[in-house]
N, C-alpha and C positions, 0 to 999 in steps of 0.2 A: 443569752450568754455572749460576753464581750470576747472578741478575739484579741488574742495576745499579741502585742507588738514585739517583733523581733528586732535586736540590736543591728543597727545599720552599719557597724563597723566589723564586728567578729561574725554577725549573722548566726550565732549559735545560741545565745542566751535570751532570755526576754529583756526587753528595754525599760528602764525605769526613769530614764532620764532624757533631757532635750537640751541641744546646744542651744544657748542664749542667743548666738548669732545667726546660725542658720537653721535651726530647729531639726537638726538631725538627731535621730533617736540612738542612743547608746546605753549599754548596761553597767559599765563600771569606770573606776578612775583610769584603768589602763587603756581602756578603750577611747575614753575621752582625751586621753594624752595623744594617742594615735592620731585621732581625728583633729586634735587642735592645731598642729601645724598646717595641715592641709587647709583647715577652714581660715586660718590666719592669712595663709598666702592668698587665697581667694579674696577675702575681705580686702586686703592691702591693695591687690589689683584693682578690686571694683572701685576702691576708694580713690585711686589714682587716676583710674579712667574717668571717673565722675569729675575729680578735681581739674583733670584735663580738659574735659568738655566744657566745665564752666568758665575755665580760664579762656578757652577759646570763644565762647560765647561773649564774654566781657570784652574781649579784644575787638571781636567784629562788632560789636555793638558802639563801642568808643570810636572805632574806625568810620562807622557809618554816620555816627553823629558829627564828628570831626568834619567829615566831607560834606555833609549837609550844611554845617553852620559856615564851613569855607565858601562853598557855593553861593550861600544866601549873602554872605559879606561881600564877596565879588560881585555879585549881581547888584547890590546897593551902591558899592562904590563905582560900578560901571554905569549905573544911571546918574550918580552925582558928579562924575569927572569926566571930562573928555579924552584926557590923555591917558586913561587907563586902559588895560588889554582887556579885550572882551573875553566873556567865558568861552565863547566858540574857539578863539585863537589860543586860548590856554588849553584848550582840549586837543588842539593841533600839536602843541608842544609835547602833550602826552604821548601821541601817536607817531612822533617824528623818529624815523629809523636812524639818522644821523645823530640825534642827540641821545637815543638809547645806547648807540654804540659807544658814544664819549662817556657816558655814565657808567659803563663797565670799568674804567679806569678808576683803581682805589684812590689815588691822590685827588683826583677831581671830587669824588665823593666826600673825600676828609674836607677839603675846601668847603664844600656846599654844607656839609654838616656844621662845621665851625661857623659859617655864616649864620645859619638859622639859628644856632644857640647863643649867638654873640648879643652881649647887652648892648653894643653901639654897632648896628649892622651897617651904618653909613660909613664908618670909619675901617671896618672890616672889607667892605667893598672896595674902599680906595686902596688898601694893602693888596687886595687879591687882583686888582686891575694890572698890577705889574707882573703877575704870573701868566706866561704865554697860554698855558692849558685853559685858565679860567678866562682870558680873553677870547680864544678860539671858541668856548663853550657860550659866551654871552654873545659873540657875533652870531652864532648858529641859531641861539633863541631869537635874535632881533631878525634874521633872515627868515625864519619860521612866522613870526608874528607880523612883520613888515617886509613882505617879500620884494617890494620896490625900492626899499632902502639901499643906498650903495653901501659896497663893502668898507668898513674901516679899516684903516692902514694902521699896522702896529708900527710904533716907534722903536728902533733898534738902538736905543741908549745904552 
């Protein structure tokens, strides 16, 4: 003898149907309509969570790939050229407290973003060398990678 399944919405009648999304058992159109909104909300949240997790995974994957490629390129360039900054020195830049403090300045971040996006970085660099904030940042970078280098005096034109 088969045990009759009870509607999981009203818990009064025998269930005849199953929700296609979550397989909840229901007995009538009325019960389905009651369940449908809750099921839709749950599905939407689940889909949003999955999408968010996928986006986060993609971002992490891209960042790791970019970082790996950048380090590999830097190491290749370091081996090929004497006047390049070593990977170790670049890592010192990453951990420099004065540089981190300077990078809290939104104007400096904007300058650096514009420089990074520029089609002609040499021209942009020349322009930004007239900005005292950028000069101070560049000097601090140089002091970090070449501690024995003398301080560069700023022109007061």
